[in-house]
N, C-alpha and C positions, 0 to 999 in steps of 0.2 A: 861466628856469633860474636867474637870479640870485636871484629871490624864493625859490625852493625851497632854494637853497643857504643863503640867509640864515636861513630857517626851521630848517634842519637845524643850523646853527651855534648859533642861539639855543637850540634844544632841547638840544644837547650841553652848552652852557654851563650851562643850568638843571639838567641832570642832574649835572654836576660840582659844582655849588653845594649840591646837596641834602644830602650827608653833612655838610658844614660847618654847614648850618642845623640839622640834627638834633643835632649835637654841641653847638652853641651853645644850643639849647633844653634839652638835657639838663643842661648846665652851669648854665643859669639856673634850672631847676626840679629841682635834684639831690636835694632833700629828698623829693620825691614818688617819684623813681626808687629811692631807698634804701628807702622804705616798701614799694614793689612788690617790690624785690629780696629782701627778707627772707622773705616767704611763698613766693616763687618758688624760692629756694635750698632752703628747707625741703622743698618738694614734690619737687624734683629729688633731694635726698639721701635722704630717708626714704620716698618713694613710688616714684620711677622707678628709682633705682639698685638697690634690692633686687630689682627684676624680673629682673635679670641672673641671679639665683640660681634662677629658675624653670626654667632649662635642665637642672637635675639631674633633672627629671621625665623627660627623654629619655636619661639616663645612668645607669650603675651607680655611684652615688656612693660614694666611700671617703674618709675624712678624710685619708688619705695623699696621694691624687691631687688632692684639692680639687675645686672646681667646674670648673676648666678642664682638669684633667688626668685626670679620670675617664673610663671607657670609655663610648662612645656606644652606646646600645641601641635607639634609636628609640622605637617605640610599645609596647614589650614590657610596660611597667608598666600601661598602659591596657588592654591585652589581658588581662593577668593579673587586673586588677580585675573585668572582665566575665566572666571564667571562674570567678571565685569563686562557689561555690554559694549563699552568703549575700548576694551582691551585690544582688539584686532585693528581698530582705527589707529591707536598709538603705535602699534607694531608696523602697520603699513606706512604711516608717516615717517617713522624712523628709517625703515629700509629704503623708502623712496628718496629721502634726502641723502642717505649714506651712499647709495648706489650712484645717484646723480653726481655727487661729489667725487666718488672714486673714479668714475669714468673720465672726469676732467682733470683731476689733480694728479693722475699718473702720467699722462702724455705731455702736459704743458711744461713741467720742469725739465723733462728730457729734451723737448724741442728747444727750449731756451738754452740749455747747456750745449747742445749741438751748434746752435747759432753763435754762441760766444766762443766756442772752440774753433770755429771756422772764420771768426772775425779777424781780418788782417791788421786793423788798427788797434794796437794795445790800449792807447789812450781812450778811444771810443768804447772799447770793451769794458774797461775799468769804470768808465762813467755810467754805462748801462748797468753794470753790476751794482754800483752804489745806489742807483735809482730804484732798481727792482728789489733790492734787499730792504730798503727803508720801510715799506709797509709792514713787514714782519714785526718790527719793533714798536708799532703803534698798538695801544691797548684796544681791546674789543669795544670798550665804551666809546672811545674816540672814533673808531671806524663806523660804528652804528650811528652815532650822532652826526657824523659828516654825511653819511649816506642819507639819513633822514632829511637833512637840510638841503642836499642837492636834489632829492627827488620829491620834495614837498610840493603839494598840489597848488599852493598859492604863491610861495616865494622861491621855489626851487629853480635852479639854473636850467635843469633839463626840461622841465615843463614850460618855462618861459621861452626857451629856444623852440620847443615844439609848437607853441602857440604862434610864434612868429612865422615858422615855416609851413605849418599845416593848418593853423587856425583853431586848433583844439588841444586839450590837455589830457593826460592819462594819469589816473589816480593809482600810482604804483603801490603806495603804502596802504591804501584802502581796498585793495583787491587781492583776495586770497590766492588767485592764480599766479601772481607774480612772486609769492613768498619764496618758493623753493629756488627759483632762478636768482633772486636777489641774494639769498643765503649762499648759494654755491658759487656764483660768479664773483661775489665780493671776497669769498675765501680763496678763489683762484688768484685774484689780484693781490691779496695779502700774502699768500704762501708760495707762489710760483718761484719767486726769486730765491727765497731761502731753501726751498726744496731742491733747487738745481745745484746746490753746492756739492752734494755727494756725487752727482753725475759729472760735474766738472772735474772733481778730483779723480774719478774713475777714468775719465777720458784722457787725463794727463798721463796715465800709465800705458796708453796705447803706443806701441812701438812705431815711430815715424817711418822706419824702413818698410813696414808693411804697406803704408800709404804710397811710398815712393815706388814700390814694386807694382801696386795697383795702377798708378798713373802711367807707368811705362807700358802696362798691358792695355791701356786705353779706357780704364774705368772712369766714369764721370763722378761728380760729387755725390749724387744720389746713391749710386751703387756702392761707393766707398762708405757712406753712412750706414747703409743697410747691411752690408756684408762684413765690414770691419769694426766700425764704432759700436753699433748696437750689439753685435756679437760679443765684443770685448767687455761691454758693461752689462751683459745679461745677468750675471750673478747679483750685481747691485740692484738691478731692476726687480729681480725675483724677490730679493729680501725686502725691498720697499713695498712691493705688492702684498707680501705676506703680512707685514706690519700693518698695512692699511686694512686688510681683511680682518685683522684682529680687533678692529674698532668699528666694525660695520654696524653693530647695534648700539653704538655709543655716539650720538650726535652731540656736539659741543653745547653744553647747557647754557653757558653765559650768553653766547651769541643768540641762540634761539629764544631765550627768555627775554632778552632786550628787544628783539624784533617782534615779539608777540603783541597782539592787540585783539580786541573783541571781534574784529572782522575776520582775521586770518586764523583764529584759534582752531578751526576744524582741520587745518592742514599743518599748523605749527606746533600742536601739542604732541610732543614726542615722549619717549619713555623716561629720559633724563629729567624733563620738566615736570612730568607727572610724579616721578619719584620725589622731587623736591617739594612739590605742593602737598603731597600726602605726608611727607616726613617732617617738614619744617614750615611750610608756607601756610598751612591751614590754622583755624582757630583751635582745633583739637588734633595736634600732630600724632600720627601713628608711626612710631619709630620702627616697630617690628615689621610692619607691612612695607615701608619704604626700604628697609634693609633686605627684605626678601626679594624685592624687585632688583635692587642693586646687585645682590648675590647672583641672581639668575642671569643678569647681563654679563657679569664677570665670567660665569661658567660658559656662556655661549661664545664670548670673545676668545676664551682659552681654547675651546673646541674648534673654533674657526682657524686659529693659528696652527694647531696641531694638524688639522685636516688639510689645510692649504699647503703646509710644509711637506706632508707626505706626498700629496699630488705633485708638487713641484719637484721633489726628489725623483719621482718615477718618470716624469715627463722630460725634465731638463737636466737632471743630475745635480742640481744645486738647491740649497735651502738654508734655513737658519741653523739646522743641525743635522 
């Protein structure tokens, strides 16, 4: 009994000393804790604190009542959205553009990274990298303005060349059928170079001795790429796919909005543009309704990340967590 009591006393004494030890350690390494505190405070203020405003998705928000004083309406705004006759059109347009973009934006950066990794001339490889990285730094307004000028039905370079070669022009900007392709392929042009950086970094970690052994065994470049390079960067590919799936219901608002016109509206009106028009763009903005749409998209994106991560862990053994 005395031994047990002694152990209990010593455990209590150690427990009491712990806070003092922690404070002493924090005082000794205060510079590190200050460095940690800066991003931590930033995240709290600018990321978590604004989440309190998401409650207006369940209220009938009025500027007079404010966030806390507005009337609680529950799920009325979500029900109103699904009762909208155009609801499924917006969802279909969003998923069509997202899926189209996902199918192209995953393989192209990988292919570019592999090509640059196998490039023998370092000077040529660096030049190509500089050229393909440049579009990423152009603003969306510049990209869309340039595309409109190039594809213009009257003065556009593409249509003038087509008229010389075929004797006819194609109204790319005035035909709704071309909207999705223009949106996605311009995104491929703008983002492929920048998206390849992670894969280039991953490929640099592949052991050259494995390639040397494969060459001795008679493996050609295609087999080396398939069995060595792609296998080595598979965790990176999986992570990027999961991150892309996490934005599948979120199509870039700014680019879509800038490309919209009265002709292509039936295929270009997506959830993000509809959210903006109902929340800020209309004569009578409905902040609660727009917040409900945005909250719903965030929940779907989060669910997609969690689901795709679980599937990836089961199938390939790698994921975000």
